[in-house]
N, C-alpha and C positions, 0 to 999 in steps of 0.2 A: 504494500500500500504506500502511495506517495503522500507526502505531507500536505500537498495542495488539495488532496481529496478529502481531508478533514475540514477544510474551509467550506462554509455553507454553499456559496454560489459559484465557486471556482472548481469545476469538475468537468474537464473536457471529455470524459468517457460517457457522459449522459446521452450524447447523440447516438451511441451504439446500443442503448438499452431498448428493451421491449416497450411498446407504446403504453402498456399498463403501468410499468415501473415509472416512466416519465410523468404520466398523469398523476399517479399517487404521490410522487415527489412534490410536484407543484401544488397539488391540493393540500398536502401537509403544510407547506409554506404559507399558503393562503389561510388555512385554519389557524396557524400560529400567529400570523400578522393581525388578523381580525381579533383574535383573542387578546393580544397585547393592547390593542386600541380600546376594547371594551373594558379590560381590567383597569386601564388608566381612568376611564370615565367613572367606573363603579367605585374605585378606591379613593378617588381624589378628595372627597369631603372628609373622610375619616383620616387619611394621611395628613391632610392639611391641618386638621384639628389636633391630632395627637403628636405629630412630629414637626409641624410648621413647614412641611414640604409635601405638596400634592403629588410629587413624583416618587415618593418614598417607596411604595409597593411596586410600581411598575419598573423602577430602576433595578430593583432586586430580582424581579421576575425576568427581566431582559438578561441579566447575568446568568441566571439558571438556564434560560433559553439558549444562550450561546453554548454553554456546557452541554446541554441536551442535544444541540445540533451537531456538536463534535461526536457525541455518542451515536446519533442518527447516522452520520456518514461512516463511522466505524462499522456499524452493523451492515450498512449497504455494501461496503467493500470487503467484508470478511466472509469467506465461504461458510455456508450453513453447517457443513460437516465439522468445521472447527468450532463453531458456536455450540453445537450440540455436544461436543466432547467436554466442554467446560461448564455446561449448563447445570449439571448436578452439583458441582462444587459451589457455584454461586447460590444455588437454591439452598444448600445446607448452610452456607455462610449466613444468608439472610434469615433462615430459620433460627439459627443460633442467636442472631441479634434480636429477633422477635422475642425469644425466650428471655433475653437480658432486660427487655423493656418491662417485663412483669415482675422483675426482682425489685422489691421496695428500695427506694433510694437511688436507683440507677436510671430509671426511665424519667422522661420529662412529661409532666401532667399538664394538659391544656383542656379546659372545659370539661373536666371530669374524666378524661380518657388519657391513658398513659401509652402513647403510640410512638414517641420520639426518643432518640438518644442524642446526646450532645457530642459532636465531633468538632472540638474547637469552637469556632464561631458559627458553625453550620449544624443545625439540627437535621438528623436523618430519620426517615420513616421507613423502616425495613418492610412493612406491610405493603407499601407502594412499590418500592424498588424490586421486590421479589416477583412482581407480576409477569414481566417478559420472560423470566427464567422459568416460571411456572408453566408458561406456554411451551417453551422449548422442551422441558423435561416431560411434561404431560404428553406432548406429541410423540416422544420417544417411547414412553412406557405403553401408552395405549396403541401406538402403531405396531409395537412388537408383542402385544398382549397374547395372541394365540400361541406364540412360540416360547413365552416366558415360563420358567418353572414356577410352581405355586409359591415357593418360598420367596422368590424375587417379587412376584405379584404382591404378596402380603406386605413385604418390606416397603415397597413404594406406596402402597395404599396407606400404610402406617405413617410414612413421612408426609404424604399429602394431608392426612388427617391431623397430624401434629401441627402443620402450618395453619390449618383452619382453627384448631382449638387454641393455638397460641394467639391468634388474632382475636378470637372471641374473648380471651381472658384480659385483653387490654382495657376495657372491652370495646370491641369494634364489630358489631354484628353486620353492618352493611358491607364492609370490605370482606369479611369472612364469607358472607353469602355470595358476593360477586365472584370471589376467587373460586368458590365451590361451583358456581354456575359456569364459569369459564372452563374448569376441568371437565364438568359434565358435558358441555357442548363439544369439547374435543373427543370425549369418550363416545358420544353419540355418532359423531362424524367418522370415527374409526371403525364403526360397525360392531361394537361390543354386543353380546347377547342381551336381550331385553331383561332377562332375569337379573343379570349383574347390574344393569343400569337402574332397575327399580330398587334393588337392594341398596345400592349406593345412594340413590336419591332419598330413600327412606331414612338412612343414617344421617344424611345432611339435614333433612327436615327435622329429625329428632334433636340434633344439636342446636338448631335454630330455636325450637320450642323450649329447650332447656335454658338457653340464654335469655329468652323472653321471661321465663318464670323466675329467673334470678335477678333481673334488672328492671326496676320499676320504671325508669325513664324510657326504656324500649317499649314497654306495654303502653305507656302514656302516648307515645308517638302513634301507635296503632289507633288508639281511641281518638286522638286529635285528627288523624287522617279521615276517619269516618264522619266527623262533624266538627270542623275547625271553628265554625261560627258559634258553637255552643259556649265557647270560652275565648272570645276574640282578643281579650286583653291580657291573658295569661298563657295557657298551654297552646292555644290556637293562634297566638299573635304572629308568629313567624310566617305561617302559611297564609293567614288572611292578608297580611301586608304584601306577600308575594303575589297573591291573586289580584289585589288592588293595583299593584304595579303593572302587571300584565294587562289587566283590563283598561288601565289608563292609557296604554299605548295606542289603542284604537286600531285603525286600518294602516295608517302610515307611520305612526309613532310620533313622539314628541321631538325627536331630533337628537343627534349625538351630543352627549353632555347635559341634556336638559331633563333627565329623570328627576322627579320630585321625591320618590320613595327612598332613594339612596341617601337623602339628607337626614340620616339618623332615625328613619322610620323602619326601614327594612333591615333586620339583623343579618350579620355575616353576608353582606351584599357583594363582597368581592371574592367570596369562596363558593360555598355550596349553593347560594341563591343568586349567582351572577346572571343566570339566564333571565331572571325577572327584570333586572336592569336593562339587559339587551332588548327584551320584548317591549318594555316601556319606551325605549328610545327609538326602536326601529319597527314597532308595531307588528301587525299580522303579516304584512308583506315580508319584513325582515326575518321574522320567525320562520315563515314558509321557505325563504331562501336558505336559511341555516339547515332546516330539515332536508331540503333538496340536496345541499352539499353532503350531508351525512348519508343520504340515500345513494348518491353517486359514489361516495367513498366505499360504502358497503357493497355496492354492485361490482365495483372494480376489484374489491377484495375477493368476492365470490368467483368472479371471472378468473382471477389468478389461481384460486384454489382448484377450479374445474380444469384448468389447463395443465395442472401439475401431473407429471407422470410418476413422480415419487410420492408415496403415501405420506411419508413424514413431512415433506414440504407442504402438502395439501393441508395437513392438520395444523401446521404452524400458521399458515395463511388464515385458516378459519379462526384459530385462537387469537391471533393478533387483531383481526377485524372485529371479533367480538369484544376484545378489551377496549378498543377505541370507540366503536359505534355503539355497542351495547351499554357501556358506562355512560355515554353521552345521553342516550335515550332515557336511561334510568334517572339521571340528574334532571333532565327536562320534565320527566314525569312527576318527580317530586315537587319541582317549582310550580307546576300547573295543578297540583293537587290530585293527579291521577294515580300516584303511588305514595305510600307512607314515607315520612321524612327520613332520610338517610344522611350519612356523612360522606357520600361519594362526590368528589369534585367533577366539574365539567372539564374534560381533557383539553388542555392548551388554552382554556379560558380562565379557570379558577386560579387564584393565587396559591402558590406552593411549589417549591423547587423540586421536591421528590416526585410529585405527580407529573410535573413537566418533563423530567428526565425519563420517567417510566413510559410516558406517552410517546415521546420521540424515539425511544429505543424500540417500542412496539411497532411504530410506523416504519422504522428502519428495517425491522425484521420482515415486514410485509413487502417492502420494496425489494429486499434481497431475494425473497422467494420469487417475485415477479422476474427479477433478473436471471435467476438460475433456471427458471422454467424455459426461458428462451435459449439459454446456453445449452440446456439439456438436449434440445432439439437439434442444435448445430453440431455438438461434439459427442453425441451419444456413442458413436463407434469408437472414438478414442477412449471414452470412459470404460467401455466394455473390454478393450485391450488391456487397460490399466488394471482392471479387476482380475483378468486372467493371469497377469504377471505378478 
């Protein structure tokens, strides 16, 4: 890999890529650019009030975005075979760090959840950074499932279960549920027997119910989702303010920077509920365009998966697409009251360096699959000779 390939826009090899890879690359940059603009608008009042600098949050997000783009380009230019060889070690590393977060005194607690570790001046969130490596390892395990010995199967199911339980203990039901859904989507795409899928799904549902029974705030979120207007000034405040922001946007929106709800009415407007600010400023038309972009991204991801001749590559494409588009739709569903309130960020929109890096790494994985799908068609005979030697 050449150094210039790690720089965001300087990559002379792009013209040789498959059309899907090029489109996904530019859609990722478009998604990122729009997200930074919306983050600036959503975070400006709070940043100006707390820090005397309206650019406080967006400047930090841009720094994380640059780092994430380096990771994106690294993924794009690294063979999937090499990435899959190291995926299990990164998965185990982040699993260990998730375990460290639940040790009293070591994790950083914010808003009642202990999800972060301090790495100097930079907090890291292992439950976010583990996501792309969960896709890579999930694709390997479920892709090889029929040929794996029972002991190996149970070992990896135990490791995946430990990841979900560790995230639940933080507590972080939404991320644990989404990681479980991602693994389940990969397992379904791999063609696992329905009996195994139902058993796994039942275990995951049981863990979720156990977490709900142990955490009052999670149960309260479900009740608030069912009727937020029953308690609009307390438990339902966040969702009702979000709905008012979205409704205030009307057809065309109030215009960039002109949201009213972000001025200390809508809580966490620059993270979990950033879509509400976007919808207020860009209205129904802007929201429809965002959903259209997500639909195009998902379609390209599925096209890449369908074109794959390698089963592992196909599963990686499905997992990466689900991580980016699925999480986006869940976040939007929460902001619009279609789903119970969760702590899932909107990829490349919500403030947070760990989410930004994980999202760009996942996008890089998808582009890499698109690149190798084309290369596989061109050099398949050479690959066959190499396997024979």
